[in-house]
C-alpha positions in Angstrom: 22.4 3.7 -15.7 19.5 2.6 -18.3 17.7 5.4 -20.8 14.5 4.7 -21.9 12.8 6.3 -24.2 9.8 8.9 -23.7 6.7 7.2 -23.7 3.3 8.6 -25.5 0.1 8.8 -23.1 -2.2 5.7 -22.8 -4.5 6.2 -26.4 -8.3 7.0 -25.3 -11.0 5.1 -24.8 -12.7 4.1 -28.5 -9.3 4.5 -30.1 -7.6 3.0 -32.6 -6.3 -0.5 -31.7 -3.3 -0.7 -33.0 -2.8 2.3 -31.3 -3.8 0.9 -27.8 -0.7 0.3 -25.3 -0.7 -3.1 -23.9 -1.2 -3.8 -20.1 -0.9 -7.6 -18.8 -2.4 -9.2 -15.6 -1.2 -12.2 -14.2 -2.5 -14.6 -11.3 -6.6 -14.3 -11.7 -6.6 -10.5 -10.9 -9.8 -9.4 -10.3 -12.0 -8.7 -13.6 -12.5 -4.8 -12.4 -8.7 -4.4 -12.8 -9.4 -5.2 -16.9 -12.4 -3.5 -17.3 -10.9 -0.2 -15.6 -8.1 -0.3 -17.5 -9.9 -1.2 -20.7 -11.8 1.8 -20.3 -9.4 4.1 -20.2 -7.9 2.7 -23.2 -5.9 0.0 -22.5 -5.2 -3.5 -24.3 -5.4 -5.8 -21.3 -4.5 -9.3 -21.5 -5.2 -11.5 -18.5 -3.3 -15.1 -17.4 -4.7 -17.4 -15.2 -1.5 -18.3 -13.1 1.7 -16.7 -12.4 5.0 -17.3 -14.7 8.2 -17.8 -14.5 11.1 -15.7 -15.0 11.7 -17.0 -18.7 8.0 -17.2 -19.7 7.8 -13.3 -18.0 10.7 -11.8 -20.3 8.6 -13.5 -23.2 5.4 -11.8 -22.4 6.1 -8.9 -21.4 7.3 -7.0 -24.9 5.7 -3.9 -26.1 3.8 -4.1 -22.3 3.5 -1.0 -20.1 1.6 -2.3 -17.6 2.2 -5.1 -15.4 0.0 -6.7 -12.7 1.0 -9.8 -10.7 0.3 -11.2 -7.0 2.4 -12.5 -4.5 3.9 -15.9 -6.7 5.1 -13.8 -9.8 8.8 -12.8 -8.8 9.8 -9.7 -10.8 13.7 -9.8 -11.0 16.3 -7.4 -12.2 16.9 -10.3 -15.1 13.4 -9.5 -16.0 13.1 -5.5 -15.9 16.6 -5.5 -18.0 14.3 -7.4 -20.5 10.9 -5.2 -20.4 12.2 -1.5 -22.0 8.5 -0.3 -22.5 7.6 -1.0 -18.7 6.2 1.8 -17.2 4.5 0.2 -13.6 3.6 -2.5 -11.6 1.1 -3.6 -9.6 1.3 -6.0 -6.8 -2.3 -6.7 -6.4 -1.5 -7.8 -2.7 0.3 -6.3 0.4 3.4 -7.5 -0.3 6.1 -6.2 -2.6 9.0 -8.6 -2.1 8.7 -10.6 -5.2 9.5 -7.7 -6.4 13.0 -5.5 -7.1 12.1 -2.6 -6.0 15.6 -0.5 -6.5 16.2 -2.2 -10.0 12.2 -0.9 -11.2 13.3 2.6 -9.6 16.6 2.6 -11.2 14.8 1.9 -15.1 11.9 4.2 -14.1 9.6 1.7 -13.5 6.6 2.8 -10.3 5.5 0.3 -8.3 1.9 0.2 -6.8 0.5 -2.0 -4.0 -2.6 -2.3 -1.8 -1.3 -1.8 1.7 -5.1 -1.3 3.2 -7.8 -3.4 0.8 -7.8 -6.7 2.6 -6.7 -6.3 5.6 -9.9 -6.9 7.1 -10.1 -10.5 5.4 -6.8 -11.3 6.6 -7.9 -10.6 10.4 -11.0 -12.4 9.9 -9.4 -15.7 8.8 -7.0 -15.4 11.5 -9.9 -15.3 13.8 -11.8 -17.9 12.3 -9.1 -20.1 12.6 -7.9 -19.8 15.8 -11.5 -20.2 17.0 -11.6 -24.2 15.1 -8.1 -24.9 16.8 -9.3 -24.1 19.8 -12.1 -25.9 19.4 -10.3 -28.5 17.9 -13.3 -28.7 15.1 -10.6 -30.0 12.2 -10.7 -32.9 14.7 -14.3 -33.2 15.2 -15.1 -32.8 11.4 -12.6 -35.3 10.2 -13.8 -37.9 12.6 -17.6 -37.2 11.5 -17.1 -37.7 8.1 -15.5 -41.0 8.9 -18.7 -42.0 11.0 -17.4 -41.5 14.6 -19.4 -40.2 17.6 -16.7 -38.2 19.6 -19.0 -36.1 21.7 -16.2 -34.7 24.4 -14.7 -31.3 25.8 -11.5 -33.0 25.9 -8.7 -30.5 24.5 -11.5 -27.8 23.3 -11.7 -24.0 24.7 -12.9 -21.0 24.6 -11.0 -18.1 22.9 -12.3 -15.7 25.6 -9.5 -15.1 28.7 -6.7 -16.9 26.3 -3.8 -14.8 25.5 -2.9 -13.7 22.0 0.6 -12.9 21.1 0.9 -10.9 17.7 4.4 -11.0 16.0 4.4 -7.7 13.8 1.8 -4.9 14.5 1.3 -3.4 11.5 -2.0 -3.1 9.6 -3.4 -6.4 10.1 -1.8 -7.3 13.6 -3.2 -4.2 15.1 -7.1 -4.8 13.7 -6.8 -8.6 15.2 -5.6 -7.3 18.1 -8.9 -4.7 18.4 -11.1 -7.9 17.4 -9.6 -10.5 19.5 -9.8 -8.1 22.4 -13.7 -7.7 21.4 -13.9 -11.8 21.9 -12.2 -11.7 25.3 -9.1 -12.5 24.5 -5.8 -10.4 26.3 -3.5 -9.2 23.6 0.3 -9.2 23.7 2.4 -8.2 20.8 6.0 -7.5 19.4 7.0 -5.5 16.4 10.8 -4.4 15.7 9.0 -0.8 15.5 7.9 1.3 18.3 4.2 0.9 17.4 1.3 2.2 19.7 -0.5 -0.3 21.9 -4.5 -0.9 20.7 -6.6 -1.5 23.2 -5.4 -2.5 26.0 -2.9 -4.7 24.1 0.3 -4.9 26.1 3.8 -4.5 23.8 6.4 -6.8 24.8 10.2 -6.1 24.1 11.1 -9.7 22.6 9.7 -11.7 20.9 10.8 -14.4 23.2 8.7 -12.7 25.9 5.6 -13.3 23.9 6.2 -17.0 23.4 6.1 -17.1 26.8 3.2 -16.0 27.7 0.9 -16.6 25.1 -1.6 -19.4 24.3 -2.3 -18.3 20.2 1.0 -16.9 19.0 0.1 -15.5 14.9 2.9 -14.0 12.7 1.9 -11.2 10.5 5.6 -9.7 9.7 6.3 -8.2 6.2 8.9 -9.7 3.5 11.9 -8.4 4.0 14.9 -10.8 3.7 15.4 -10.1 7.4 12.9 -11.9 8.5 13.3 -15.3 6.5 13.9 -17.6 9.2 12.3 -15.8 11.9 10.3 -18.4 13.4 12.0 -21.8 14.1 13.1 -24.6 16.3 14.4 -22.2 19.3 10.9 -20.5 19.0 8.7 -23.8 19.1 10.3 -24.8 21.7 10.1 -21.6 23.8 6.3 -21.8 22.9 3.8 -22.7 25.7 2.9 -26.6 25.8 -0.5 -26.9 24.2 -0.2 -23.5 22.5 -1.6 -23.1 19.1 0.4 -21.6 15.7 -0.1 -19.3 12.6 1.4 -17.9 9.9 -0.3 -15.8 7.7 2.5 -13.8 6.3 5.2 -15.3 4.7 6.8 -18.7 3.9 10.1 -18.3 4.3 9.6 -16.8 7.9 8.8 -20.5 9.5 10.7 -23.4 9.5 7.8 -26.1 8.5 9.9 -29.1 10.1 10.7 -28.0 13.4 6.7 -27.0 13.4 6.0 -30.8 12.3 8.2 -32.3 14.7 6.4 -29.8 17.6 2.8 -30.8 16.2 3.8 -34.4 16.2 5.3 -34.4 19.3 1.8 -32.9 21.3 4.0 -29.8 22.2 2.0 -27.6 20.4 -2.0 -28.4 20.4 -2.7 -27.1 16.6 -1.5 -25.0 13.8 -2.9 -23.0 10.8 -0.8 -22.1 7.4 -1.8 -19.8 4.7 1.5 -19.3 2.9 4.7 -22.0 2.3 8.2 -21.6 1.1 7.6 -22.9 -1.9 4.2 -22.0 -3.7 2.6 -23.6 -6.7 2.3 -21.2 -9.4 -1.5 -21.8 -10.4 -4.9 -23.2 -9.4 -5.3 -27.4 -9.6 -1.4 -27.6 -9.2 0.1 -30.6 -7.2 0.9 -29.0 -3.5 3.8 -30.7 -0.9 4.1 -30.4 2.4 5.7 -31.8 5.6 1.9 -30.3 7.2 0.1 -32.5 5.0 -1.9 -34.8 7.3 -1.5 -33.5 10.4 -4.0 -33.7 13.3 -5.4 -30.2 14.0 -3.8 -28.6 11.4 -5.4 -26.1 8.7 -3.3 -25.6 5.5 -4.7 -23.0 3.2 -3.4 -22.2 -0.7 -2.0 -18.6 0.4 -6.2 -17.5 0.6 -5.8 -15.0 3.8 -6.5 -11.7 1.8 -8.8 -14.3 -1.0 -12.1 -12.8 -0.4 -14.7 -11.4 -3.2 -14.8 -8.2 -1.2 -10.6 -7.8 -0.3 -9.9 -8.9 -4.3 -12.7 -6.6 -5.8 -11.1 -3.8 -4.0 -7.6 -4.4 -4.8 -8.3 -4.6 -8.3 -9.8 -1.2 -8.4 -7.1 0.1 -5.9 -4.4 -0.6 -8.0 -5.4 -0.8 -11.4 -6.5 3.0 -10.5 -3.1 3.5 -9.4 -2.2 2.3 -12.8 -3.7 3.8 -14.9 -3.2 7.1 -13.1 0.3 6.7 -13.2 0.4 6.0 -17.0 -2.1 9.4 -17.6 -1.1 11.6 -15.2 2.5 10.6 -13.5 1.2 10.5 -10.4 3.1 8.8 -8.1 1.1 8.8 -4.7 1.4 5.5 -2.2 4.1 4.1 -5.1 6.5 2.0 -2.9 9.8 2.9 -5.1 9.2 6.0 -6.0 9.2 10.0 -4.7 5.6 10.8 -4.5 3.4 13.1 -6.4 0.2 13.9 -6.7 -0.3 15.0 -10.3 -3.8 15.9 -11.2 -4.7 16.3 -14.7 -4.3 19.6 -16.7 -6.1 20.4 -19.3 -4.2 22.4 -22.5 -0.8 21.3 -22.0 1.9 18.9 -22.4 3.3 17.2 -19.2 6.9 16.1 -19.5 7.7 13.4 -15.6 11.2 13.1 -15.4 12.6 10.6 -12.9 16.5 11.3 -12.2 19.5 11.0 -9.6 18.3 12.8 -6.1 21.6 15.3 -7.0 22.1 19.2 -6.4 20.9 21.3 -9.4 18.6 19.1 -11.7 15.3 21.0 -11.3 17.8 24.3 -12.2 18.9 22.4 -15.2 15.8 21.2 -16.6 13.9 24.9 -16.2 17.5 25.6 -18.4 16.8 23.8 -21.1 13.6 24.7 -20.9 14.5 28.6 -21.2 16.8 27.9 -24.0 13.8 26.4 -25.8 11.6 29.5 -25.2 9.3 26.8 -23.5 6.9 28.8 -20.9 6.3 26.6 -17.8 2.2 26.3 -16.3 3.1 24.0 -13.7 6.0 22.0 -12.2 6.0 20.0 -8.9 9.3 18.1 -7.2 9.9 15.3 -5.3 12.9 13.5 -3.9 12.9 9.8 -2.3 16.4 8.4 -1.1 18.5 7.9 -4.5 15.7 9.6 -6.6 13.9 12.6 -7.5 11.3 13.3 -9.7 9.6 16.6 -11.3 6.2 17.1 -13.3 6.4 20.0 -15.5 3.7 21.2 -17.8 4.4 23.2 -20.5 2.4 25.1 -23.2 2.8 24.8 -26.8 4.3 22.2 -28.7 7.1 19.5 -27.7 9.2 18.3 -30.4 11.8 15.6 -30.4 14.9 17.8 -29.9 13.5 19.7 -26.9 12.8 16.0 -25.6 16.3 14.4 -26.5 18.2 17.3 -24.4 16.6 16.8 -21.6 17.0 12.7 -21.9 20.7 13.9 -22.2 20.9 15.6 -19.1 23.3 13.5 -16.8 21.0 12.9 -14.3 17.9 11.8 -16.2 17.2 8.1 -15.3 13.6 8.1 -17.6 11.7 10.5 -19.1 7.9 10.5 -20.0 5.8 13.1 -21.9 2.4 13.1 -21.0 -0.2 14.8 -23.6 
């Protein structure tokens, strides 16, 4: 298991630029994130688009904090090439683009924004449900082509229609509440046992939802087991004239099968915001078998891309990165033991990530006792294979003491936060 050198605390605002530590923010993360980190003393570099594996390896030299969105992939190879990296911020909901275990095994904390863009995704889903049910995309295209087609054929109210939600997490459950307020009847399926909101009805299987729903919308997470979740069999089972939405993950849906059922007229429309392969940056060419189909809305992965959501995400995730670097706090980390570590004046803080086996805390404290170091405060938290100890001590911590702690066989990573 790799062992990393201790990392010094972030330089304060106004410090010598030569001592300022580096952060790299990719994929047009909101400017508030850059401002917050810069005010905390970080030298922040921003990049508009995503980076591939080779580019990312080249750019991470000397970088301690990395911010990404959904396109950049942080693989084990990337992590191996970035020994200075302390933490990664996913400025989005999903974290499947990051090898979470490999990051933890190298002492790299990962944070995300599990709630900040929920409302934005819900509003887009509702807008698309209404637009598709009223066939507004078809009417709009005809009008732009100079054709006046005033007809109610194929247009419906959403009131009274049955909405099937696959995945009843933060987004699915909030969509359930708002859709019910519009008069829709909600049915949902989730592999976990979730409490039904309002009058929503829990279904025992995906197929049960498909049998009754006029609109089916996917809000599942990015775990590998969801790959290919929705394909030919599921589309065939949907009700004739039903509408399909996917605002979750691109690899969940077979787009060839979706095209077939749109072209045949079995499905009345679809809205897709995520794709198996997405361009790296704004303005890049986009190809899909779904282009050009009638009553199909295609959006460039903008479910959470409102100014309000991106501002909230920028501040939230950047603050998590700042607090982890400055204080060792891992609250809401997706891959590290959770520990709230507030600032403590007049002490030196040691943050020790280790393998979760018996006796580690005793070993740490024995090293400190042998060095006649007084402990002012200490917290321990564990999660799966890893444990995390934050120790505040009085006095000076020399290189020899750091080496002794680092040499403990259970050590994964040791940081000194002054």
